[in-house]
N, C-alpha and C positions, 0 to 999 in steps of 0.2 A: 321546344326546348326552353320552356319557361318554368319558374318555380311557383307552383300553384299557391302554396300557403302565403307567399309574399304578394302574389297578385291579388289575393282576396283583400288585403289591406289597401292596395292601390284602387281597386274597384270601389270599396267603401268610401274612399277619399275622392272619388270621381276624377281620378287621374290628374290630380293637381300636381304642380311642379315639385313641391316638397315630397309628395308621395312617390313620384317617379324617381327623384334623386335618392330617396331612402331605399327604394327597390334596388337600384344599381349598386348602392353601397353594401346592402345586405347580400346581394348576389355575389359581389366581389369577395366579401369575407368568406362566404360559403365555398367559393371556388378555391381560395387559398387553403382553407381547412382540408379540402379534399386532396390537394396537392401534398400537404404535409402528411396526411394520414395514408396516402397511397402513392408514394414516390415512384414505385415500380411502374405504375401505369403511365406516368408522365415520361419516364425514361423510354419505355417501349414505344410510345407514340412518336417521340422525336427521333428515336433510332430508325423507325420506319420512314420518317420524313427524310432523314439523311440517306437511307437506301434509295429512295425515289430520286433524291437529288443526284446521287452518284450515277444511277441508271440513266437519268436524263442527260447527264454530261457525256456518258459513253455513247448514247444514241446520237447526240449532237456531233460528237467527234467522228463517228462513222459516217454521218451524213455530210460533214464538211469534207472528208477525204474522198468520198465516193460521188458526191453530187453537187451540193451548193453550199458554199461557205456562209453566205449571208443568211440563208434559210436556217442553217444549223445554229447560228448565233441567235437568231430570233426564237428558235425552238427552245434553246437552253434558257434564254432570258425569261420568256413568258412562262415556261414551266416552273422555273425557280420562284418567280413572282407569285404564281398561283398556289404553290405549296404553302407558302407562309401564312396567308389568311385562312386557308382551309384548315390547316392543322392547329392554328391558334384558336379558331372557333370550337374545334373538337376539344382542345385542352380546357377551355372554359366550361365544358359540359361533361367532364370526366366523372362527375357524380352519377351519371347515367350508365357508366360501365359496370353494370350489375347483371347477374343472371336472372332467370325467371323467378327465383325465390327471393330476390332482393339482395343477395350477397355480392359484395364488391369483388371485382376481378383485378388481379395485380398486373395484367398486361392486355393489350389489345389482341384480339384473336384474328384468325385468318379471314373470316367473313367481313369484318370491319376493314381489314387491309385491302381486300378486293374492292370494297365500296369506295375507299379513298383512291384506289388506283384509277377509277373512272375520272375523277377530278384531275388527277395528274396527267392523264392522256388527253384531256379536253383541249388545251392550247395547241397541241400538235395537230389534232384533227382539224381545227379551225385554220391553222396556218397552211396545212397541206391542201385543203380545199381552196383557200384563197389564192394560193400560188400555182394552182393547176396540177399539183402532184396527186392525182386522184387515186393512184394505186397505193401510195403511202397512206393516204387518208382512209382508204378501204381497210388496209391492214390494221391500222390503229383502231378504227371503229369496230372491227370484228373482235379485237382483243377486249375492248371496252364492253361490247355486248356480251361476250362470254363471261366476263367478270360479273355482269349484272345477273346472269343466270346462276352462276356458281355461288355467289355470296349467300343467297337465300337457301339454295339447296344444301350447301355445306353447313349452314347454321342449323338447319333442321336435322340433317343427317348426323352431325357430330354433337348435337345437343349444345350448340354454342349460340343460341338466341340470346341477345342482350337488349336491355332497354335502349342503349345508345344506338345499336344497329337498327332497331325498329324505327327510331326517329330519324336517323341519318339517311337510311336508304331512300325513302321517298323524296327527301329534300334534294339529295344528289341527283336523283332521276329527273326532277323538275328542272334543276339548273342545267344539267347535261343536255336534255332534249331541247330545251328552249334555245340554248347556245348553238346547238347543231342546226336548228331550223333557221336561225338568223344567219349562220355561216352559209347555209344553202342559198338563201336569198342573195347575199352579197356576192357569192360565186356565180350567180346566174342560173342555178339549178332549179330554183323554184320561183314562181311569181310572188310579188310582194304580198298579195292578199292571203296566200297560204301561210306565210310567216306571220302575218298579222293575226290570223285565226289561232295559230300556235301560241303567239304571245298572249292572246286573250285567254286561252285554255289554261296555260301554265300560270299566268298571272292570277286567275281566279283561284286556282288550287293553292298557290302560295299565300296570296294576300287574304283570301277567304279563310284559309286555315288559321292564319295568325289572328284575324279578326275574331273568329269564333273562340279561340283559346284565350285571348287577352280580354275581350269585352264580355264574353258570355260564360265560359267555363272550360274545363278540360275537354279536349276532343282527341280522339285516337283514330288514326287512319287505318282502316281495315281493308285489305284488298278483296275485291269481288271477282266473280268469274268474268263478268263483262270487262272489268278493268284489266285483268290478266290477259284476256283475249285481245283487247285493243292494243295493249302494250306489245304483245308478240307480233301482231299485224303491223303496227307502226314501225317496230325495229326491222321487220322483214322488208317493208317498202322503202325505208331509209337506206338499208343495205343495197337493195336493188337499184335505187337511184344513183348511189355512188358507183356501183358496179357498171352501170350503163355509161356513166361519165368516164370511167376508167377504160372501157373497151368500146370506143366509138365505132359506128358502122351502121349499115341499113337496119339491123335489128334494134340497135339502141335508138335510132331515130324514130322508129315506130312505137317502141315501148315506153320511152321517156315521157311523152305527153300523157299517156295513160296512167303512168305511175304518179305523175304530179296531180292529176285529177283524183286518183284514189286517195292520196294523202290529204288533199283538201277536203274531200267528202268525209273521210274518217275523222279528221280534226273537227269539222262542223258537228258531226254526231256526238263526239265526246264533249264539246262545249255545251250542248243541250243537256247531256247527262250530268255534267258537273254543276250546272246552274240548278237543275231540278233537285239533285241530291243536297246541294248546299242550302237551298231554300227549305227543304224538308228537315234537314238536320238543325237548322236555326229554329224552326218551329218546335221541333222535338225538345231541344235544349231549353227553350223558354216555356215549355209546358203547354204549348198550344194544341198538341196532339197527344194521343195516348202513348205511353211509353212502350217500347218493344224493339224488336230488331228493325233497323232502318232498311237494310238491304239483305235479302236472302237469296241464295241460289235457287233457281227453279229446278225441281227434281221430278222425274217422271217414274211411273211404276209404283209398286207397293212400297209403303213406308214401313 
């Protein structure tokens, strides 16, 4: 979510302090120009934020009446706190709210709203896991997982793919999954080494992507078959782990250790993949290898 034409000047100046300051000034001016030119997008985004705020209040009120007042207060507080920076960051990058042909959109669409819903649900999942309310955590996690599937499907089905959605979705996935793994570890559902491997994987994805974009040049994350498959398996194993925690018993005691091992092994495999692809992409962008497709799906049979 950087502005490439401004970054080129920063690279030529070798990231000097004046160049970085100038980048921030120019990016700020550009953001203001977008807000003036497209006020409908700003209104629609913050209307969505208010809707999420109101929904979190109603959920907290129901929780306070039915279960736990202190947990309800914490849920509302941290959800409201999380909404503010998330929607502020999106507001700063509303210039990306464009369709595939580059035309500006006057409002955020449903796929983007579903992506932002995952961030809104994240504090609740973490709190429910930490307080031992595994069934509530499972419900919120299933809603978040469904939104992760629906946002991409609806974007393609309804022809609502946007530049903002393409950039925002993988970033939200990284933040969401990393936070859940840390919550698993703090709740005692996973050993620390598994969460450490998860932090390594998602840290490489986030920091490595930023490094390539800032210091080398534009990079675009394209999902692969392996990436989609590991994402589905990861979500299924995470759901199973919460389910086993919510429904303790002999079966859960036998399956939980196996599920932990499976998550650890899958994360280790994806770390190797991320490092290998990152190294290859870096060589490709610097011209050390011939240009072409970095990753292609393996296809069998006649072409």
